[in-house]
C-alpha positions as CSV (number, residue, x, y, z in Angstrom):
1,M,22.4,7.0,-17.5
2,L,22.7,4.1,-19.8
3,V,24.0,4.4,-23.4
4,A,22.9,1.6,-25.6
5,R,23.2,0.7,-29.3
6,R,20.3,-1.0,-31.1
7,G,21.4,-4.1,-32.9
8,A,19.6,-6.5,-35.1
9,G,15.9,-7.1,-34.3
10,A,15.2,-6.2,-30.7
11,H,18.7,-6.7,-29.4
12,V,20.2,-3.8,-27.4
13,E,23.9,-3.6,-26.6
14,V,24.9,-1.5,-23.6
15,V,27.8,0.7,-24.5
16,D,28.3,2.7,-21.4
17,E,26.7,3.7,-18.0
18,L,27.0,6.6,-15.7
19,D,25.3,6.9,-12.3
20,R,24.3,10.2,-10.7
21,R,21.8,10.3,-7.9
22,L,20.1,13.7,-7.8
23,A,17.2,12.9,-5.5
24,L,15.1,15.8,-6.8
25,A,11.9,14.8,-5.0
26,G,13.7,15.6,-1.7
27,R,15.0,19.0,-3.0
28,L,11.8,20.9,-3.3
29,D,11.2,23.9,-1.1
30,G,8.1,24.7,0.9
31,R,6.5,26.1,-2.2
32,G,7.1,23.0,-4.3
33,R,9.9,24.6,-6.3
34,L,13.2,22.9,-7.1
35,M,15.9,24.6,-5.0
36,P,18.6,26.6,-6.9
37,D,21.3,24.0,-6.1
38,A,19.1,21.2,-7.4
39,V,18.6,23.0,-10.7
40,D,22.4,23.5,-10.9
41,A,22.9,19.8,-10.1
42,V,20.6,18.9,-13.0
43,I,22.5,21.1,-15.4
44,E,25.8,19.6,-14.3
45,A,24.5,16.1,-14.7
46,I,23.1,16.7,-18.1
47,T,26.4,18.2,-19.2
48,D,28.3,15.1,-18.0
49,F,25.8,12.7,-19.4
50,R,25.9,14.4,-22.8
51,A,29.7,14.2,-22.9
52,V,29.6,10.5,-22.1
53,A,26.8,9.8,-24.6
54,E,28.5,11.8,-27.4
55,G,31.8,10.1,-26.6
56,A,30.2,6.8,-27.0
57,G,28.9,7.8,-30.5
58,A,25.4,9.0,-29.7
59,G,24.0,11.5,-32.1
60,D,20.7,13.1,-31.0
61,V,20.6,13.6,-27.2
62,R,17.2,13.6,-25.6
63,V,16.5,14.5,-21.9
64,V,13.4,13.3,-20.1
65,G,12.2,14.6,-16.8
66,T,10.0,12.4,-14.6
67,A,7.9,12.8,-11.4
68,A,10.0,15.3,-9.5
69,V,10.4,17.6,-12.5
70,R,6.8,17.1,-13.5
71,E,5.6,18.2,-10.0
72,A,8.0,21.2,-9.6
73,R,6.2,24.5,-9.7
74,N,9.3,26.1,-11.4
75,R,9.5,23.5,-14.0
76,P,9.5,26.2,-16.8
77,D,12.6,27.7,-15.4
78,L,14.4,24.4,-15.5
79,V,13.2,23.7,-19.1
80,S,14.6,27.2,-20.1
81,R,18.0,26.5,-18.5
82,V,18.2,23.2,-20.3
83,A,17.2,24.8,-23.6
84,E,20.2,27.2,-23.2
85,M,22.3,24.1,-23.7
86,G,20.6,23.4,-27.0
87,I,18.6,20.5,-25.5
88,N,14.9,20.1,-25.3
89,L,13.8,18.8,-21.9
90,E,10.8,16.6,-22.3
91,V,8.7,16.2,-19.2
92,A,6.9,12.8,-19.3
93,D,3.4,12.6,-17.8
94,A,2.7,9.7,-15.4
95,S,1.4,7.3,-18.1
96,V,4.4,7.9,-20.4
97,E,6.8,7.5,-17.5
98,A,5.2,4.1,-16.7
99,R,5.3,3.1,-20.3
100,Y,9.0,3.9,-20.7
101,A,9.8,2.0,-17.5
102,F,7.9,-1.0,-18.8
103,L,9.7,-1.0,-22.1
104,G,13.1,-0.6,-20.5
105,A,12.7,-3.2,-17.7
106,V,10.5,-5.9,-19.1
107,Y,11.8,-6.4,-22.6
108,G,15.0,-7.7,-21.1
109,M,13.3,-10.2,-18.8
110,P,12.1,-13.8,-19.6
111,V,8.5,-12.9,-18.6
112,S,5.4,-12.5,-20.7
113,S,2.7,-11.3,-18.3
114,G,2.7,-9.7,-14.9
115,V,3.1,-6.3,-13.2
116,L,6.1,-4.0,-13.3
117,V,6.8,-1.9,-10.2
118,D,9.2,1.0,-10.8
119,L,10.2,2.7,-7.6
120,G,11.9,6.1,-7.8
121,G,12.4,8.9,-5.4
122,G,9.2,10.7,-6.3
123,S,6.7,8.1,-7.4
124,L,5.8,4.4,-7.4
125,D,4.8,3.5,-11.0
126,L,2.8,0.4,-11.8
127,A,2.4,-1.2,-15.2
128,R,0.4,-4.4,-15.9
129,F,1.4,-6.3,-19.1
130,R,-0.1,-9.3,-20.9
131,D,1.9,-11.2,-23.6
132,R,4.6,-8.4,-23.3
133,T,2.0,-5.8,-24.2
134,L,1.2,-2.9,-21.9
135,V,-2.3,-3.1,-20.6
136,E,-2.7,-0.5,-17.8
137,T,-0.7,1.9,-15.7
138,A,-1.0,3.8,-12.4
139,T,1.2,6.2,-10.5
140,I,1.2,6.5,-6.7
141,P,3.0,9.2,-4.7
142,A,5.1,6.7,-2.7
143,G,8.6,7.3,-4.0
144,T,11.3,6.6,-1.5
145,L,12.0,10.3,-0.7
146,L,8.3,11.2,-0.3
147,A,7.6,8.0,1.7
148,R,10.4,8.7,4.1
149,A,9.4,12.3,4.6
150,R,5.7,11.5,5.2
151,F,5.9,8.4,7.4
152,L,9.4,7.7,8.8
153,A,10.1,10.5,11.3
154,G,12.2,8.5,13.7
155,D,15.8,7.4,13.5
156,P,15.5,4.6,13.5
157,P,11.9,4.6,12.3
158,T,9.5,3.0,14.8
159,E,7.6,-0.1,14.1
160,A,4.4,1.9,14.1
161,E,5.8,4.3,11.5
162,A,6.9,1.4,9.3
163,E,3.5,-0.3,9.7
164,A,1.7,2.9,8.7
165,L,3.8,3.3,5.5
166,H,3.3,-0.4,4.6
167,E,-0.5,-0.3,5.1
168,W,-0.9,3.0,3.3
169,T,1.1,1.8,0.3
170,R,-0.6,-1.6,0.2
171,K,-4.1,0.0,0.2
172,A,-3.1,2.5,-2.4
173,V,-1.8,-0.2,-4.8
174,R,-5.0,-2.2,-4.4
175,A,-7.1,0.9,-4.8
176,A,-5.3,1.5,-8.1
177,G,-6.6,-1.8,-9.4
178,F,-3.4,-3.9,-8.8
179,R,-4.5,-6.8,-6.8
180,R,-3.7,-10.5,-6.6
181,L,-1.4,-11.7,-9.4
182,G,-2.7,-14.4,-11.8
183,R,-1.0,-17.8,-11.8
184,D,0.9,-16.9,-15.0
185,E,1.9,-13.4,-13.9
186,A,5.2,-12.3,-12.4
187,L,6.1,-9.2,-10.3
188,V,9.0,-7.4,-11.8
189,V,10.7,-4.6,-9.8
190,T,13.1,-1.9,-10.9
191,G,14.7,1.3,-9.7
192,G,17.7,2.1,-7.6
193,A,16.2,1.0,-4.3
194,A,15.1,-2.3,-5.8
195,R,18.5,-3.0,-7.3
196,N,20.2,-2.1,-4.0
197,L,18.0,-4.4,-2.0
198,A,18.9,-7.2,-4.4
199,K,22.6,-6.4,-3.8
200,I,22.0,-6.6,0.0
201,D,20.3,-9.9,-0.3
202,R,23.0,-11.3,-2.6
203,A,25.6,-10.2,-0.1
204,R,23.7,-12.3,2.5
205,R,24.1,-15.3,0.3
206,P,27.9,-15.9,0.0
207,R,27.5,-18.9,-2.1
208,Y,25.2,-17.3,-4.7
209,P,27.1,-18.0,-8.0
210,V,25.9,-15.2,-10.3
211,A,27.2,-11.6,-10.0
212,A,24.6,-10.0,-12.3
213,L,21.5,-8.4,-10.7
214,H,19.4,-8.4,-13.8
215,G,16.9,-11.2,-13.4
216,Y,17.7,-11.7,-9.7
217,E,15.0,-13.3,-7.7
218,L,14.3,-11.7,-4.3
219,R,12.0,-13.8,-2.2
220,R,9.4,-11.9,-0.2
221,A,10.4,-13.6,3.0
222,R,14.0,-12.5,2.6
223,L,12.9,-8.9,1.8
224,R,10.9,-8.9,5.0
225,A,14.0,-9.8,7.0
226,I,16.1,-7.2,5.2
227,T,13.4,-4.6,5.8
228,E,13.3,-5.1,9.5
229,L,17.1,-5.0,9.7
230,L,17.3,-1.7,7.8
231,R,14.4,-0.2,9.8
232,S,16.1,-1.1,13.1
233,L,19.4,0.4,12.1
234,G,18.1,3.7,10.7
235,S,21.0,5.9,9.7
236,G,23.4,3.3,11.1
237,A,22.6,1.0,8.2
238,G,25.7,2.0,6.3
239,S,27.5,-1.0,7.7
240,V,25.1,-3.4,6.0
241,P,27.0,-5.3,3.3
242,G,25.8,-4.5,-0.2
243,L,24.2,-1.2,0.7
244,N,25.1,1.9,-1.3
245,P,26.1,4.5,1.3
246,K,24.2,7.2,-0.7
247,R,20.9,5.3,-0.1
248,V,21.2,4.9,3.7
249,D,18.6,7.6,4.2
250,T,15.9,6.1,1.9
251,I,16.5,2.4,1.7
252,A,14.2,1.4,4.6
253,A,11.4,3.4,3.0
254,G,12.1,1.7,-0.3
255,A,12.0,-1.7,1.2
256,L,8.8,-1.0,3.0
257,V,7.1,0.3,-0.2
258,L,8.2,-2.6,-2.3
259,G,7.2,-5.1,0.3
260,A,3.7,-3.4,0.6
261,A,3.3,-3.6,-3.2
262,A,4.2,-7.3,-3.2
263,D,1.8,-7.9,-0.4
264,A,-1.0,-6.1,-2.2
265,M,-0.6,-8.5,-5.1
266,R,0.2,-11.5,-2.9
267,A,3.6,-12.0,-4.6
268,K,6.0,-14.5,-3.1
269,R,8.9,-13.4,-5.2
270,L,10.2,-10.2,-6.9
271,L,12.2,-10.4,-10.1
272,V,14.7,-7.6,-10.2
273,S,15.4,-5.8,-13.5
274,G,18.7,-4.1,-13.9
275,Q,17.2,-2.0,-16.7
276,G,14.4,0.5,-16.8
277,L,13.9,4.2,-17.1
278,R,17.3,5.9,-16.4
């Protein structure tokens, strides 16, 4: 969660942040329902987030559910539980989710045209923009949790499994209409996996002078090397400098999906946004 204060014009001042990884897309049962402990975790997170937001001076608190909540068959039950807290849980459809991600990620970047790739646990959201105006969106069921469950059975995942995920994602991105970038277009990536991959790359560049991840340039060739390292290590990747231990189980899937999206659009570099839909 990010608490921000709107300043003059389009300026946004970040007041406070709180991270809570719920991984809801991986906590659906065989019937597509959020498990009871997942629902409890959502309520606990909202309680903590509201306390932080109100402590920072926020007035009206809005809660938005994205892909995993949208797909959960017991979504009404979760909405009711949140309503008992006096809060309306808004469930964003795919196009709204992509629009929110675009507004959060791109407006803080020095780019005017391109494609935003927002990788979450349940979905891969794509948004093309021209002159900082949203043009089209698409959502692909290739979030890190879904991709890992569907393609990466081994530990470590085999080369064949990794190639299958890469090819499926690349073809899905192209089928959605997101093909080669124009000369004036940039590929912007956001989401927890994207930011953590940037941290890993930065840790492999000891002389890199800037600590901030927002605006970090991740070269496709460097992402390819990191992806192979993470794939080969599997659950043993926790020793990789820069990797958040909570993402050990999904980071290889995230690297493969982002790499496939970049390849579908023939992007040589990925600009990492530290902002987005939180």
